[in-house]
C-alpha positions as CSV (number, residue, x, y, z in Angstrom):
1,X,166.8,60.7,94.3
2,X,163.5,60.2,92.5
3,X,160.2,62.0,93.1
4,X,157.0,60.7,91.4
5,X,153.9,62.8,90.9
6,X,150.6,61.2,90.1
7,X,148.0,63.3,88.3
8,X,144.6,61.9,89.2
9,X,142.7,64.5,87.1
10,X,141.3,63.5,83.7
11,X,142.9,66.8,82.4
12,X,146.6,66.8,81.7
13,X,147.2,70.6,81.6
14,X,144.8,72.2,84.0
15,X,144.8,73.0,87.8
16,X,145.8,69.6,89.3
17,X,148.3,68.8,86.6
18,X,149.9,72.3,86.9
19,X,150.2,72.0,90.6
20,X,151.8,68.6,90.4
21,X,154.2,69.9,87.9
22,X,155.1,72.8,90.1
23,X,155.8,70.4,93.0
24,X,158.1,68.5,90.7
25,X,159.8,71.7,89.7
26,X,160.5,72.4,93.4
27,X,161.8,68.8,93.8
28,X,164.0,69.2,90.8
29,X,165.5,72.5,92.1
30,X,166.3,70.6,95.3
31,X,168.3,68.1,93.3
32,X,165.8,65.3,92.6
33,X,165.0,63.4,89.4
34,X,161.3,63.7,88.7
35,X,158.4,62.1,86.7
36,X,154.8,63.1,86.2
37,X,152.4,60.3,85.5
38,X,148.8,60.8,84.3
39,X,146.4,58.1,85.6
40,X,143.9,58.9,82.8
41,X,146.2,57.4,80.2
42,X,145.9,53.9,81.8
43,X,143.2,51.3,82.0
44,X,143.1,49.8,85.5
45,X,140.8,48.8,88.4
46,X,140.9,49.3,92.1
47,X,141.7,46.5,94.5
48,X,140.3,43.1,93.3
49,X,140.2,41.6,96.8
50,X,142.2,38.7,95.6
51,X,144.3,38.9,98.8
52,X,147.3,37.5,97.0
53,X,149.5,40.2,98.8
54,X,148.2,38.9,102.1
55,X,148.6,35.2,101.4
56,X,151.4,33.4,103.2
57,X,152.9,32.3,99.9
58,X,153.2,35.8,98.5
59,X,153.3,37.7,101.7
60,X,156.6,39.6,101.1
61,X,155.3,41.4,98.0
62,X,155.0,45.2,98.2
63,X,153.4,45.7,94.8
64,X,149.9,44.6,93.9
65,X,149.9,41.1,92.5
66,X,147.2,41.9,89.9
67,X,148.8,42.8,86.6
68,X,147.4,45.6,84.4
69,X,148.4,49.0,83.0
70,X,148.9,50.4,86.5
71,X,151.5,47.8,87.5
72,X,154.6,49.7,86.2
73,X,153.4,52.9,88.0
74,X,153.0,51.0,91.3
75,X,156.5,49.6,90.9
76,X,157.9,53.1,90.3
77,X,156.2,54.5,93.4
78,X,157.5,51.8,95.7
79,X,161.0,52.4,94.3
80,X,160.7,56.2,94.5
81,X,162.1,58.4,97.3
82,X,158.9,60.6,97.5
83,X,155.4,60.4,96.0
84,X,153.0,63.3,95.2
85,X,149.3,62.5,94.5
86,X,147.1,65.2,92.9
87,X,143.4,65.1,92.6
88,X,140.5,67.4,91.9
89,X,137.6,67.0,94.4
90,X,134.4,65.5,93.1
91,X,131.5,65.7,95.6
92,X,133.9,65.9,98.6
93,X,136.2,63.1,97.6
94,X,139.2,62.4,95.4
95,X,138.5,61.1,91.9
96,X,137.7,57.4,91.4
97,X,141.0,56.9,89.6
98,X,142.9,58.3,92.6
99,X,140.9,56.1,95.0
100,X,141.6,53.0,92.9
101,X,145.3,53.9,92.6
102,X,145.6,54.4,96.4
103,X,143.9,51.0,97.1
104,X,146.3,49.3,94.8
105,X,149.3,51.2,96.2
106,X,148.6,50.8,99.9
107,X,147.0,47.4,100.4
108,X,150.0,45.3,99.4
109,X,152.3,47.0,102.0
110,X,149.7,46.9,104.7
111,X,149.2,43.8,106.9
112,X,146.6,42.0,108.9
113,X,149.3,41.1,111.5
114,X,150.1,42.1,115.0
115,X,153.8,41.9,116.1
116,X,155.2,41.0,119.6
117,X,154.9,44.6,120.7
118,X,151.2,44.7,119.9
119,X,151.8,46.9,116.8
120,X,150.5,46.5,113.3
121,X,153.6,46.3,111.0
122,X,154.0,47.6,107.5
123,X,155.8,45.5,104.9
124,X,157.7,48.4,103.4
125,X,161.2,48.6,104.8
126,X,161.8,52.3,104.1
127,X,160.1,55.6,104.6
128,X,158.8,57.4,101.5
129,X,157.6,60.9,102.2
130,X,154.2,61.6,100.5
131,X,151.9,64.5,99.8
132,X,148.4,65.0,98.5
133,X,147.5,68.0,96.4
134,X,143.8,68.8,96.1
135,X,142.0,71.2,93.7
136,X,138.4,72.2,94.0
137,X,135.6,74.7,93.1
138,X,134.6,74.9,96.7
139,X,135.9,77.6,99.1
140,X,137.8,76.7,102.3
141,X,134.7,77.3,104.4
142,X,132.8,74.5,102.5
143,X,135.6,71.9,102.9
144,X,136.0,72.0,106.7
145,X,135.3,68.7,108.6
146,X,135.7,66.7,105.4
147,X,137.1,63.2,105.2
148,X,140.2,64.0,103.1
149,X,142.4,64.0,106.2
150,X,142.0,60.2,106.3
151,X,144.1,60.0,103.1
152,X,146.9,61.9,104.8
153,X,146.6,59.8,107.9
154,X,146.8,56.4,106.1
155,X,149.7,57.6,103.9
156,X,151.6,58.7,107.0
157,X,150.9,55.4,108.7
158,X,152.2,53.3,105.7
159,X,154.9,55.5,104.2
160,X,156.1,57.4,107.3
161,X,155.3,61.0,106.3
162,X,152.5,62.8,104.6
163,X,151.2,66.3,104.2
164,X,148.4,67.9,102.1
165,X,147.9,71.1,100.1
166,X,144.5,72.5,99.2
167,X,143.9,74.8,96.3
168,X,140.4,76.2,96.9
169,X,137.9,78.0,94.7
170,X,139.8,77.2,91.5
171,X,138.9,78.3,88.0
172,X,137.3,75.4,86.3
173,X,137.0,76.7,82.7
174,X,139.0,78.9,80.4
175,X,135.7,80.4,79.2
176,X,132.7,80.2,81.5
177,X,130.4,81.5,78.8
178,X,130.6,78.2,77.0
179,X,129.1,76.2,79.9
180,X,125.8,76.2,81.8
181,X,127.4,77.3,85.1
182,X,125.7,80.3,86.5
183,X,126.3,78.9,89.9
184,X,129.7,80.6,89.7
185,X,130.6,84.3,89.3
186,X,133.0,84.1,86.3
187,X,134.6,87.4,87.0
188,X,135.5,86.2,90.5
189,X,136.9,83.0,89.1
190,X,139.0,84.8,86.6
191,X,140.3,87.3,89.1
192,X,141.0,84.6,91.7
193,X,143.0,82.5,89.2
194,X,145.1,85.5,88.3
195,X,145.8,86.4,91.9
196,X,145.7,83.1,93.9
197,X,146.8,80.4,91.5
198,X,150.4,81.7,91.2
199,X,150.5,81.5,95.0
200,X,149.2,77.9,94.8
201,X,151.9,77.1,92.3
202,X,154.6,78.6,94.5
203,X,153.3,76.8,97.6
204,X,153.5,73.5,95.6
205,X,157.1,74.2,94.5
206,X,157.9,74.6,98.2
207,X,156.1,71.4,99.0
208,X,158.2,69.5,96.4
209,X,161.4,70.9,97.8
210,X,160.3,70.0,101.3
211,X,159.6,66.4,100.3
212,X,163.1,66.1,99.0
213,X,164.4,67.3,102.4
214,X,162.2,64.8,104.1
215,X,163.4,62.0,101.8
216,X,167.0,62.9,102.7
217,X,166.0,62.7,106.4
218,X,164.5,59.3,105.7
219,X,167.6,58.0,104.0
220,X,169.7,59.3,106.9
221,X,167.5,57.5,109.4
222,X,166.3,60.7,111.0
223,X,162.7,60.4,109.7
224,X,161.1,57.2,110.9
225,X,157.7,55.6,110.6
226,X,155.7,55.7,113.8
227,X,154.5,52.4,114.9
228,X,150.7,51.8,115.2
229,X,150.0,50.1,118.4
230,X,146.7,48.4,118.5
231,X,144.2,49.2,121.3
232,X,144.6,47.1,124.4
233,X,141.0,45.9,124.2
234,X,141.6,44.7,120.7
235,X,144.8,42.9,121.8
236,X,142.9,41.1,124.5
237,X,140.5,39.6,122.0
238,X,143.5,38.0,120.3
239,X,144.4,36.2,123.5
240,X,141.0,34.5,123.9
């Protein structure tokens, strides 16, 4: 069993990377082989809208047809048994690298088709449990009603299972005195990292172990992807 974690932060050793690594530790303790991949080490773009993956000639592909330094990582993800994606939050959204990665990961397995049951099929023939790990300066009260749940929803639709973990009010700097950042109370940040971050790490270890159990359920056929039935009004338009 293989679990892949994608660090979408430009920093390899700070909050997001540490939580991704903790999730992998939990997965390893549950018996999985693990790998942590840093997006910032690669040069790549988001979806190029070439539509090769949706052409009738190349329709069965589940990995982005465009070749660059991200290709090997995409191949590893599709072959994996579980995927973890970590990202700091910039202005309410995942990083640009994470968005580009997710476009390239998801679009080739998605379809513009409707099957005989009126459902939109997915080209991936297995369930791959997924999880998002988010880190942010903002507190929980500032992140309510955000759009991040859309990521979880789309991952669940395409891969069969997804959950999210939010690490709020994280400590951004080792030494706040080095930066123009009086928006933050440094003593609060230091104290919160000492008290809360170990809890975040432990929660992510549990998340990693939980994904392994979900992957086992997927392999046993217990965990299945829910079908997305298109609205009746939409289906009527196809019959005109």
